[in-house]
C-alpha positions in Angstrom: 116.7 100.6 146.8 120.3 100.9 148.0 123.3 103.0 147.2 125.2 100.2 145.4 122.4 98.8 143.3 124.3 99.5 140.1 126.9 96.9 141.3 124.3 94.2 142.1 122.0 95.0 139.2 119.1 95.6 141.6 116.1 97.4 140.2 112.9 98.8 141.7 109.4 98.0 140.6 108.3 100.0 137.6 106.5 103.2 138.6 102.8 102.7 138.8 103.0 98.9 138.3 100.6 96.9 140.3 102.2 94.1 142.3 101.0 90.8 140.8 100.7 87.6 142.8 103.8 85.2 142.7 101.9 82.8 140.5 101.2 85.5 137.9 104.9 86.6 138.1 106.0 83.0 137.6 103.7 82.7 134.5 105.1 86.0 133.1 108.7 84.8 133.5 107.9 81.4 131.9 106.2 83.2 129.0 109.6 84.7 128.1 110.6 81.3 126.6 110.9 81.3 122.8 111.9 78.6 120.4 114.3 81.0 118.7 116.0 82.1 121.9 119.4 80.6 123.0 118.2 80.7 126.7 115.2 79.4 128.6 113.4 79.8 131.9 112.6 76.6 133.7 111.5 75.3 137.1 114.2 75.8 139.7 113.2 73.0 142.2 116.4 70.9 141.4 118.5 73.9 142.5 116.3 74.8 145.5 114.9 78.0 144.0 111.7 79.1 142.2 113.0 79.5 138.6 116.2 79.2 136.7 117.2 81.0 133.5 120.0 79.5 131.5 121.6 79.0 128.1 120.2 76.1 126.2 123.6 74.5 126.1 122.2 70.9 126.1 119.4 71.6 123.6 120.1 69.7 120.4 119.1 72.7 118.3 121.6 75.0 120.1 124.6 72.9 121.3 126.2 72.8 117.9 126.2 76.6 117.8 127.6 76.8 121.3 130.3 74.2 120.4 131.3 76.1 117.2 131.6 79.3 119.3 133.9 77.4 121.7 131.8 78.6 124.6 133.6 77.3 127.7 131.2 78.7 130.3 127.5 78.1 130.9 125.6 80.8 132.7 122.6 80.5 135.0 120.4 83.0 136.9 118.7 81.4 140.0 115.6 83.3 141.1 113.7 83.0 144.4 110.5 84.9 145.1 110.1 86.8 148.4 106.4 87.6 148.3 106.5 89.4 151.6 109.0 92.0 150.4 107.8 91.9 146.8 111.2 91.1 145.4 112.8 88.5 143.3 116.2 87.6 144.7 118.6 86.5 141.9 122.1 85.1 142.0 124.3 84.2 139.0 126.2 80.9 138.6 128.8 79.9 136.1 129.7 76.4 135.0 132.6 75.1 132.9 131.6 73.3 129.7 133.8 70.6 128.1 133.0 69.6 124.5 133.6 66.0 123.6 132.9 65.0 120.0 130.6 68.0 119.6 128.5 67.1 122.6 128.4 69.2 125.7 129.6 67.8 129.0 128.8 70.0 132.0 131.0 70.0 135.0 131.2 72.4 138.0 134.0 74.9 137.6 137.1 74.5 139.8 136.7 78.2 140.4 133.4 78.8 142.2 131.5 81.8 141.1 128.5 83.2 142.9 127.2 86.7 142.7 126.4 89.1 139.8 128.2 88.8 136.5 128.3 90.9 133.3 130.0 89.1 130.4 129.9 89.2 126.7 131.5 86.9 124.0 131.1 87.2 120.3 132.7 86.0 117.1 132.2 84.8 113.5 133.7 82.3 111.1 134.4 83.3 107.5 135.0 80.7 104.8 133.6 79.0 101.8 129.9 78.0 101.8 128.4 74.9 100.3 128.1 76.7 96.9 131.8 77.6 97.2 131.1 81.3 97.5 133.0 83.1 100.3 131.2 84.6 103.2 130.2 84.3 106.9 129.4 80.8 107.8 128.1 81.6 111.3 128.1 84.4 113.8 127.4 84.4 117.5 127.0 86.7 120.4 126.4 85.7 124.0 125.9 88.3 126.6 124.6 87.9 130.2 122.3 90.9 129.6 120.5 88.9 126.9 119.1 86.8 129.7 119.0 89.3 132.6 117.3 92.3 130.9 114.1 90.5 129.8 113.9 88.9 133.3 114.3 92.2 135.0 111.7 93.9 132.8 109.1 91.1 133.4 109.8 91.4 137.2 109.7 95.1 137.5 106.7 95.4 135.1 104.8 93.0 137.4 105.3 95.4 140.4 108.1 93.5 142.0 111.7 94.6 142.5 114.8 92.7 141.3 117.4 92.1 144.0 120.8 91.0 142.8 122.5 88.9 145.5 126.2 88.4 145.8 126.9 87.3 149.4 123.5 87.0 151.1 121.0 84.2 151.2 119.1 83.6 147.9 
């Protein structure tokens, strides 16, 4: 790997890991999906890539939490497999989210962002609960590493390298 990999988030394949075929890697990445997770991995065909990992911002179970947190950005990781090089090329995208009557409305940000991003937001609301006792009503924490670290571990554990792309072709 290169000298500036810490800036792009690039990671080499895990030592001793056998390189799996692209279909097995795809299966391993899709297996990261969990009901209780605020992000998902899905097919990337609409975006012109192999897979996309993103916050579940439009999922009915999660959008209320995102709205309460006043999350104004949606984060995506677009992934494309380069089987010849044994690497997954990844680029981050950020979208602006507008909340109307508690329902998310996605729109492309006026500021285009493409590259590698590290971001974290967190907060909590304290007030009276339904039983009139004081306490924490909800807490949230959204960090790009919550999405990226499991993806990178699955990729490097499958014998592939993770290549963060900022300016080059995905």
